[in-house]
C-alpha positions as CSV (number, residue, x, y, z in Angstrom):
1,M,21.4,-29.7,-1.6
2,P,18.7,-26.8,-0.6
3,V,18.2,-25.9,3.4
4,R,14.7,-26.4,4.0
5,L,12.4,-25.1,6.6
6,Q,11.6,-28.4,7.7
7,D,14.9,-29.4,8.6
8,V,15.8,-26.0,10.1
9,L,12.7,-26.4,12.6
10,Q,14.4,-29.8,13.9
11,H,17.7,-28.1,14.5
12,A,18.5,-28.0,18.4
13,T,19.0,-24.4,18.6
14,L,15.3,-24.3,17.2
15,L,13.8,-27.0,19.3
16,A,14.8,-25.1,22.3
17,A,12.2,-22.9,21.3
18,D,9.5,-25.5,21.3
19,P,8.3,-24.7,17.6
20,V,4.8,-25.0,16.4
21,V,3.2,-24.4,12.6
22,R,0.2,-22.3,13.3
23,A,-0.5,-22.0,9.5
24,A,0.6,-23.1,5.7
25,A,1.6,-26.1,7.3
26,A,1.2,-27.9,3.9
27,V,4.0,-25.8,2.3
28,V,6.6,-26.2,5.2
29,P,8.2,-29.7,3.5
30,D,9.0,-27.8,0.5
31,T,9.9,-24.3,1.4
32,Q,13.4,-23.6,1.1
33,L,15.6,-20.6,3.2
34,R,18.1,-18.3,1.9
35,W,19.1,-16.7,5.1
36,I,17.5,-16.4,8.6
37,H,17.3,-12.3,10.0
38,S,15.7,-11.1,13.4
39,S,13.6,-7.9,13.9
40,E,11.3,-6.0,15.8
41,V,10.5,-3.2,13.0
42,L,7.2,-4.1,11.4
43,D,8.4,-2.1,8.3
44,I,11.2,-4.4,7.1
45,A,9.5,-5.8,4.1
46,P,11.2,-3.8,1.7
47,L,14.5,-4.6,3.5
48,L,14.4,-8.3,2.8
49,G,15.1,-9.8,-0.4
50,G,13.1,-13.0,-0.5
51,G,14.0,-16.7,1.1
52,E,14.3,-15.3,4.7
53,L,13.1,-17.1,7.8
54,L,11.8,-13.8,10.0
55,L,12.6,-14.2,13.4
56,T,10.4,-11.6,15.8
57,G,9.9,-11.2,19.6
58,G,6.4,-10.1,19.3
59,Q,6.6,-7.2,21.3
60,A,5.9,-4.6,18.5
61,L,3.1,-6.9,17.4
62,A,1.8,-6.9,20.9
63,L,1.2,-3.0,20.6
64,A,0.0,-2.9,16.8
65,T,-3.3,-2.9,15.7
66,D,-5.0,-5.6,14.3
67,E,-5.3,-4.1,10.9
68,R,-1.6,-3.3,11.1
69,R,-0.8,-7.4,12.2
70,T,-2.4,-8.5,9.2
71,G,-0.5,-6.0,6.9
72,Y,2.5,-7.0,8.0
73,I,1.7,-10.7,7.3
74,R,0.9,-9.7,3.4
75,E,3.7,-7.5,3.2
76,L,6.0,-10.2,4.1
77,A,4.5,-12.6,1.9
78,E,4.6,-10.3,-1.1
79,R,7.9,-9.6,-0.4
80,G,8.7,-13.7,-1.0
81,V,9.6,-14.0,2.5
82,A,9.9,-18.2,3.1
83,A,8.6,-18.1,6.9
84,L,7.4,-16.1,10.2
85,A,8.4,-17.2,13.6
86,I,6.9,-15.0,16.3
87,E,8.0,-15.9,19.9
88,T,5.3,-15.8,22.3
89,G,5.3,-14.7,26.0
90,R,4.1,-12.0,28.6
91,E,4.1,-9.3,25.9
92,L,2.3,-11.7,23.3
93,P,0.5,-14.4,24.8
94,S,-0.4,-16.1,21.6
95,I,-0.6,-15.5,17.8
96,P,-3.6,-13.7,17.1
97,S,-6.1,-15.6,15.1
98,S,-6.3,-12.7,12.6
99,M,-2.5,-13.2,11.8
100,V,-3.0,-17.3,11.5
101,S,-5.9,-16.6,8.9
102,A,-4.0,-13.9,6.7
103,A,-1.0,-16.2,6.9
104,E,-2.9,-19.1,5.7
105,N,-4.4,-17.1,3.2
106,A,-0.9,-15.9,1.8
107,G,0.5,-19.3,2.0
108,L,3.5,-17.8,4.4
109,P,4.6,-20.3,7.1
110,L,3.7,-18.7,10.4
111,I,5.5,-20.5,13.6
112,E,5.1,-19.6,17.3
113,L,8.2,-20.1,19.5
114,R,6.7,-21.2,22.6
115,K,9.9,-20.9,24.7
116,V,12.4,-18.1,24.6
117,V,15.9,-18.9,22.8
118,P,19.0,-16.3,22.0
119,F,18.2,-15.3,18.5
120,V,21.6,-14.7,17.8
121,G,22.7,-18.0,18.6
122,V,20.5,-19.6,16.2
123,M,21.3,-17.1,13.4
124,E,24.9,-18.2,13.7
125,A,24.3,-21.7,13.7
126,I,22.2,-21.4,10.6
127,N,23.0,-19.1,8.6
128,S,26.4,-20.8,8.5
129,M,24.8,-24.0,7.4
130,L,23.0,-21.2,4.5
131,V,26.4,-19.5,3.8
132,S,28.0,-22.9,2.6
133,E,25.0,-23.8,0.2
134,S,25.3,-20.1,-1.0
135,A,28.7,-20.4,-2.1
136,A,27.6,-22.7,-4.7
137,Q,24.8,-21.2,-5.9
138,L,26.8,-18.6,-6.4
139,Q,29.0,-20.0,-8.3
140,Q,26.3,-21.9,-10.6
141,A,24.6,-18.5,-11.1
142,D,27.6,-16.8,-12.2
143,Q,28.1,-19.8,-14.8
144,A,24.6,-19.3,-16.0
145,S,25.1,-15.4,-16.2
146,H,28.5,-16.2,-18.0
147,A,26.5,-18.4,-21.0
148,M,23.8,-16.1,-21.3
149,A,26.1,-13.5,-21.9
150,V,27.8,-15.6,-24.9
151,E,24.2,-16.4,-26.0
152,L,23.7,-12.5,-26.0
153,A,26.8,-11.6,-27.8
154,H,26.1,-14.4,-30.5
155,G,22.9,-12.5,-31.5
156,G,20.7,-15.2,-29.8
157,S,16.7,-14.2,-29.3
158,L,15.7,-13.5,-26.2
159,D,13.7,-16.9,-26.1
160,R,17.3,-18.6,-26.1
161,I,18.8,-16.3,-23.5
162,L,15.7,-17.5,-21.3
163,A,16.4,-20.8,-22.4
164,V,20.1,-21.0,-20.7
165,L,18.9,-19.5,-17.5
166,A,15.6,-21.8,-17.6
167,A,17.9,-25.1,-17.9
168,A,20.4,-23.8,-15.1
169,T,17.3,-23.5,-12.6
170,G,14.8,-26.3,-13.9
171,S,12.3,-23.1,-13.9
172,E,9.8,-21.9,-16.2
173,V,11.0,-18.6,-17.5
174,V,8.5,-15.5,-18.6
175,L,9.6,-11.8,-19.8
176,T,6.9,-9.6,-19.9
177,S,6.6,-5.7,-20.6
178,T,5.3,-3.5,-18.0
179,A,2.0,-3.6,-19.9
180,G,1.9,-7.3,-19.1
181,T,2.9,-8.3,-22.9
182,T,4.9,-11.7,-23.0
183,L,8.4,-10.8,-24.8
184,A,9.9,-14.0,-24.3
185,S,9.6,-17.3,-22.4
186,A,11.3,-20.5,-21.9
187,L,11.1,-24.0,-20.4
188,P,13.5,-26.3,-19.3
189,A,13.9,-29.2,-21.8
190,E,12.6,-31.9,-20.3
191,R,9.0,-30.2,-19.6
192,G,7.7,-29.7,-23.0
193,E,6.2,-26.7,-25.1
194,Y,7.0,-23.1,-24.3
195,P,4.5,-21.6,-21.9
196,E,2.3,-18.5,-23.3
197,A,2.0,-16.3,-20.7
198,A,3.5,-15.8,-16.9
199,P,2.1,-18.4,-14.5
200,S,0.0,-17.7,-11.6
201,D,1.4,-16.9,-8.4
202,V,-1.7,-18.3,-6.1
203,P,-0.2,-19.1,-2.7
204,G,-0.2,-22.9,-2.2
205,G,-0.9,-23.7,-5.6
206,D,0.9,-26.0,-8.2
207,H,3.3,-23.0,-9.0
208,A,3.7,-22.5,-5.2
209,N,7.7,-21.0,-5.9
210,I,7.3,-17.5,-7.6
211,I,10.0,-15.1,-8.0
212,H,9.2,-11.9,-9.9
213,I,12.4,-9.8,-10.7
214,D,11.8,-6.5,-11.9
215,V,14.2,-5.5,-14.9
216,P,15.0,-1.7,-15.5
217,V,16.7,-0.1,-18.7
218,R,18.5,2.9,-18.1
219,G,17.3,3.2,-14.5
220,I,13.4,2.6,-15.7
221,P,11.5,-0.3,-15.0
222,S,10.9,-2.0,-18.6
223,A,10.1,-5.6,-18.0
224,R,9.7,-8.5,-15.5
225,L,11.1,-11.4,-15.1
226,T,9.0,-14.4,-13.3
227,L,10.4,-17.6,-12.5
228,D,8.4,-20.7,-11.4
229,V,10.2,-22.9,-9.6
230,P,9.1,-26.7,-9.0
231,A,9.0,-27.9,-5.7
232,D,11.9,-30.2,-6.3
233,A,14.1,-27.6,-7.5
234,D,16.5,-25.1,-6.0
235,V,14.5,-22.0,-5.2
236,N,17.6,-20.0,-4.0
237,L,19.5,-20.7,-6.8
238,A,16.9,-19.8,-9.3
239,R,16.6,-16.5,-7.5
240,I,20.4,-15.4,-7.4
241,A,20.5,-16.6,-11.0
242,G,17.5,-14.7,-12.1
243,N,19.1,-11.3,-10.2
244,R,22.5,-11.9,-11.7
245,S,20.8,-12.1,-15.5
246,V,19.0,-8.3,-14.9
247,D,22.0,-7.0,-16.6
248,I,21.9,-8.9,-19.5
249,L,18.8,-8.9,-20.5
250,A,18.3,-5.0,-20.3
251,L,21.2,-4.9,-22.7
252,A,19.5,-7.7,-24.8
253,L,16.1,-5.2,-24.9
254,L,18.1,-2.4,-25.7
255,Q,19.4,-4.3,-28.6
256,R,16.5,-5.6,-30.1
257,M,13.8,-3.8,-29.5
258,P,14.9,-0.1,-28.0
259,P,11.9,1.1,-25.7
260,G,10.7,4.9,-25.8
261,L,12.8,6.6,-23.0
262,K,10.2,9.1,-22.8
263,E,7.3,6.7,-22.8
264,M,9.1,4.4,-19.8
265,A,9.6,7.6,-17.9
266,G,6.0,8.4,-18.1
267,G,4.7,5.2,-16.9
268,A,7.5,5.0,-14.3
269,L,6.3,8.8,-13.1
270,I,2.4,7.7,-13.1
271,R,3.4,4.9,-10.7
272,A,5.8,6.9,-8.7
273,I,3.0,9.7,-8.3
274,D,0.4,7.0,-7.3
275,S,2.9,5.2,-4.3
276,G,3.4,8.2,-3.1
277,T,7.3,7.9,-3.8
278,Q,9.3,11.2,-2.5
279,N,9.4,14.2,-4.3
280,W,13.2,14.1,-5.3
281,R,11.8,10.7,-7.4
282,L,9.6,12.6,-9.2
283,Q,11.7,15.8,-9.6
284,Q,14.0,13.4,-11.5
285,L,11.4,11.4,-13.5
286,A,9.4,14.4,-14.7
287,P,12.1,15.9,-17.2
288,A,12.8,12.4,-18.7
289,A,9.0,12.0,-19.6
290,G,8.8,15.5,-21.1
291,I,6.7,17.6,-18.4
292,P,8.3,20.2,-16.9
293,V,8.7,20.3,-12.7
294,S,6.7,23.7,-12.2
295,A,4.3,22.7,-14.9
296,Q,0.3,23.2,-14.3
297,L,-0.9,19.7,-14.0
298,V,-4.1,17.6,-13.5
299,A,-5.0,14.3,-13.0
300,V,-7.1,12.1,-14.5
301,V,-8.6,8.4,-13.4
302,V,-10.4,6.1,-15.7
303,R,-12.3,2.8,-14.0
304,S,-13.1,0.7,-17.0
305,P,-13.0,-3.0,-18.1
306,G,-11.5,-1.6,-20.8
307,S,-8.9,0.5,-19.4
308,K,-5.8,-0.7,-21.3
309,Q,-7.8,-0.3,-24.5
310,L,-8.7,3.4,-23.6
311,R,-5.4,4.3,-23.0
312,T,-4.6,5.8,-26.7
313,A,-7.8,7.5,-26.9
314,V,-7.4,9.7,-23.5
315,E,-3.4,10.1,-24.6
316,H,-4.7,11.8,-27.8
317,L,-7.3,13.9,-26.0
318,L,-4.7,15.0,-23.4
319,D,-1.9,15.6,-25.7
320,R,-4.6,17.6,-28.4
321,V,-5.8,19.9,-25.2
322,G,-2.4,20.1,-23.2
323,R,1.1,20.2,-23.9
324,Q,2.4,16.9,-22.7
325,S,0.8,13.7,-20.8
326,A,1.7,10.8,-19.4
327,S,0.0,7.6,-18.5
328,Y,0.0,4.0,-16.9
329,A,-2.9,1.4,-17.3
330,D,-3.4,-1.9,-15.6
331,N,-6.5,-4.1,-15.1
332,A,-8.8,-2.0,-13.3
333,E,-7.4,1.5,-13.6
334,L,-5.8,4.0,-16.3
335,L,-4.1,6.7,-14.6
336,A,-2.9,9.9,-16.3
337,L,-1.6,13.3,-16.2
338,A,-1.7,16.2,-18.4
339,V,0.4,19.4,-18.6
340,L,-2.3,22.4,-19.3
341,R,-1.3,25.8,-20.7
342,S,0.1,28.0,-18.4
343,D,-2.0,30.7,-20.0
344,N,-5.1,29.4,-19.0
345,P,-5.1,26.3,-17.3
346,Q,-8.7,26.1,-16.0
347,D,-9.7,26.5,-19.9
348,D,-7.6,23.8,-20.7
349,R,-9.0,21.4,-17.5
350,Q,-12.6,22.2,-18.9
351,K,-11.9,21.0,-22.5
352,I,-10.5,17.6,-21.0
353,V,-13.5,17.1,-19.1
354,A,-15.9,17.9,-22.1
355,G,-13.4,15.6,-24.2
356,L,-13.7,12.8,-22.0
357,Q,-17.5,13.1,-21.7
358,S,-17.6,13.0,-25.3
359,L,-15.6,9.4,-25.5
360,A,-16.7,6.5,-26.4
361,V,-16.2,3.8,-23.4
362,P,-17.3,0.3,-22.5
363,E,-20.2,0.1,-20.2
364,G,-19.2,0.8,-16.5
365,T,-16.7,3.0,-17.3
366,V,-16.3,6.2,-14.8
367,S,-13.4,8.7,-14.8
368,A,-12.6,11.8,-12.4
369,V,-10.7,14.8,-12.9
370,G,-8.6,16.1,-10.1
371,P,-8.0,19.8,-9.3
372,I,-5.0,21.3,-10.7
373,A,-1.5,20.7,-9.0
374,S,1.2,23.5,-9.3
375,G,4.1,21.6,-9.9
376,I,4.9,17.9,-9.9
377,S,5.4,17.6,-6.5
378,L,1.6,18.0,-6.0
379,A,0.8,15.7,-8.6
380,P,-0.1,13.3,-6.4
381,W,-2.4,15.3,-4.5
382,S,-4.7,16.0,-7.5
383,L,-4.4,12.3,-8.4
384,T,-5.7,11.6,-4.5
385,E,-8.7,14.1,-5.0
386,A,-9.8,12.3,-8.2
387,R,-9.7,8.9,-6.5
388,L,-11.5,10.7,-3.5
389,T,-14.1,12.0,-5.7
390,L,-14.9,8.3,-7.3
391,E,-15.5,7.4,-3.9
392,L,-17.7,10.3,-3.2
393,A,-19.9,9.8,-6.3
394,E,-20.9,6.0,-5.0
395,G,-24.2,6.3,-4.5
396,T,-24.8,10.0,-4.8
397,D,-26.9,12.1,-6.8
398,S,-25.4,13.0,-10.0
399,S,-27.6,15.9,-11.3
400,R,-25.6,18.9,-10.9
401,P,-22.8,19.3,-13.9
402,G,-19.5,17.9,-13.4
403,R,-21.5,14.8,-11.3
404,G,-22.6,13.0,-14.2
405,A,-22.6,8.8,-14.1
406,A,-19.6,8.7,-16.7
407,V,-17.0,11.8,-16.0
408,L,-17.1,13.2,-12.9
409,D,-15.2,16.5,-12.1
410,S,-13.8,17.2,-8.5
411,Q,-14.3,20.6,-8.5
412,A,-17.8,20.0,-8.2
413,F,-16.8,17.8,-5.3
414,A,-14.6,20.5,-3.4
415,V,-17.2,21.2,-0.4
416,E,-17.5,17.3,0.0
417,R,-13.8,16.7,-0.3
418,L,-13.3,19.4,2.2
419,A,-15.5,18.1,4.5
420,V,-14.1,14.4,4.4
421,H,-10.2,16.2,4.9
422,S,-11.3,18.3,7.9
423,L,-14.4,17.1,9.8
424,D,-14.6,13.3,10.7
425,E,-17.8,11.8,10.6
426,A,-19.5,12.2,13.5
427,L,-19.1,16.0,13.1
428,R,-20.5,16.1,9.8
429,R,-23.7,13.9,11.1
430,D,-24.0,16.5,13.8
431,F,-23.7,19.1,11.6
432,V,-26.3,18.3,9.4
433,H,-28.6,17.2,11.8
434,Q,-28.4,20.8,13.6
435,Q,-29.6,22.6,10.1
436,L,-32.0,20.0,8.8
437,A,-33.1,18.0,11.4
438,A,-36.9,18.9,10.9
439,V,-36.3,18.4,7.1
440,L,-34.8,15.1,7.4
441,D,-37.4,13.4,10.0
442,H,-40.0,14.6,7.6
443,D,-38.1,13.0,4.6
444,A,-37.9,9.7,6.7
445,Q,-41.6,9.7,8.1
446,R,-43.5,10.7,5.0
447,H,-41.0,9.0,2.0
448,S,-40.7,12.7,0.8
449,Q,-37.4,14.1,-0.9
450,L,-37.4,17.6,0.6
451,V,-33.5,17.5,1.1
452,E,-33.0,16.5,-2.1
453,T,-35.3,19.3,-3.5
454,L,-33.5,21.6,-1.6
455,R,-29.7,20.9,-2.3
456,V,-30.8,20.6,-6.4
457,W,-32.6,24.3,-5.8
458,L,-29.4,25.7,-4.0
459,D,-27.1,24.2,-6.6
460,S,-28.9,25.8,-9.3
461,G,-28.3,29.4,-7.3
462,C,-31.8,29.3,-6.1
463,N,-33.0,29.3,-9.5
464,T,-36.7,27.9,-9.4
465,A,-37.1,27.3,-12.9
466,Q,-33.6,25.5,-13.5
467,A,-34.0,23.2,-10.3
468,A,-37.6,22.5,-11.7
469,R,-36.0,21.1,-14.8
470,E,-33.7,19.2,-13.1
471,L,-36.0,17.6,-10.6
472,H,-38.7,16.9,-13.5
473,V,-41.3,18.6,-11.5
474,E,-43.7,21.4,-12.3
475,R,-42.7,25.0,-11.1
476,Q,-45.6,25.6,-8.8
477,S,-45.0,21.9,-7.4
478,L,-41.7,23.2,-6.6
479,H,-42.6,26.2,-4.8
480,Q,-44.9,23.9,-3.0
481,R,-42.3,21.8,-1.7
482,L,-40.0,25.0,-0.9
483,Q,-42.5,26.4,1.3
484,R,-42.8,23.2,3.0
485,I,-39.1,23.1,3.5
486,F,-39.0,27.0,4.6
487,S,-41.8,26.2,7.1
488,L,-39.4,23.5,8.7
489,C,-36.1,24.7,8.8
490,G,-37.3,28.6,10.3
491,G,-37.9,30.3,7.1
492,D,-36.4,31.5,3.4
493,P,-33.1,31.3,3.6
494,R,-32.3,34.2,1.1
495,G,-30.6,37.3,2.3
496,T,-29.6,35.2,5.4
497,G,-26.7,33.9,6.9
498,R,-28.2,30.6,7.4
499,L,-28.2,30.2,3.2
500,A,-24.8,28.9,3.2
501,A,-25.1,26.6,6.5
502,L,-28.2,24.7,4.9
503,H,-25.9,24.5,1.2
504,L,-23.3,22.7,3.3
505,A,-25.7,20.6,5.3
506,T,-27.3,19.3,2.3
507,R,-24.3,18.5,0.5
508,L,-23.1,16.8,3.7
509,A,-26.2,15.0,4.0
510,Q,-25.2,12.9,0.5
511,L,-22.3,11.6,2.3
512,Q,-24.1,10.1,5.3
513,P,-24.7,6.4,4.7
514,T,-28.3,5.2,4.4
């Protein structure tokens, strides 16, 4: 019989701690435990397997920022931790309200331990109960795994293989590709028709016990197994049986729908670049994706309501211009990496910008092309700079080349990117004020646009005719504006050392909140 959180809170070792549930009390009766751990480390989530009651003394939380505390809650919930118990006392008098709200929103039971108890004694007493239960679960999971292997050996379909797992766990089971396409699904016999898609994992909803397990093929994430466990079923048995089924499902995928290793490696490479994976992993994935580790690369970010639909068109463009590409798309973004020709990488990069501008895209689509990265180890930097370009472009003027509404060139934002990385907001604001105070005051008082006029003129290389065209004004009107600007900022800056400072100030002025 599963060991539930509600019963554990009534155990003598925990009763001595005077526990009080502060968040997600509604799910406590149905929450099942797999193990109990104790840790003061805030980055513990990746080391947990799900189903744990985590005990912490609160010392680290007392010193953490509010943002880190709520992030700690979210990480534990995403990892599938069953509950978090925090000991309050001198260092942490009470659990911060932000943590309580975050836990409630995530559906993670949050328990305050108002008295000090030895965690070692709690873990020894309750884990001994869990070990006895775990032995029976392992035996049942092995039986299910063996039955799935027999079904595979007899040529059973993916649906039939999953049906064995569904019957053993009493759960709805769905296998999806990394792109979200349903590959197979099964329900326990008593639950009727087969599902068409993976269940929703909304905390506290009808499907509160959702287990996600990645299925790698040859070391590359290729599919995801999702088990929707009813409240009256054994969650820990479902978790163990699901993990035991991974190798069988990977073999079934290879037999029935051999995946393209290069395509899988490309998607895995993009995800690794996006997540900040260590360099050794990028060096490992790049050759499998057909990308030389020392190649000249450029990252592309496309934000579109149709990012998945655009993937093929973007890949064709990148392969046509460069030597090789890799991409990954989710519901909001398409991320791509292109290998440029070593003889003229800047020319290839400009062709990518132009090609993206010519694509037919859904309304609301915006793209950014990152700077050239020399080698796969710098690919995360190119991706980060492309994303930063998208953020900088929000709410700014897009009149100069590379700053169109659809496709943004990160090189056109090089000054702004450097400023964001090198100067904090206060320093940027002070510099703008030192250079443009009188012009800014004039704009504020008279609702004019002299700062913008000065920026466009400087961006054009002080070409009055070109600036007038971009501003849609007569040349004479622009001359009058410039004379007014010169009188406010100490004269014509051409031929002086002030030109660069004024140009930088006009660019930084766009980054200031209005």
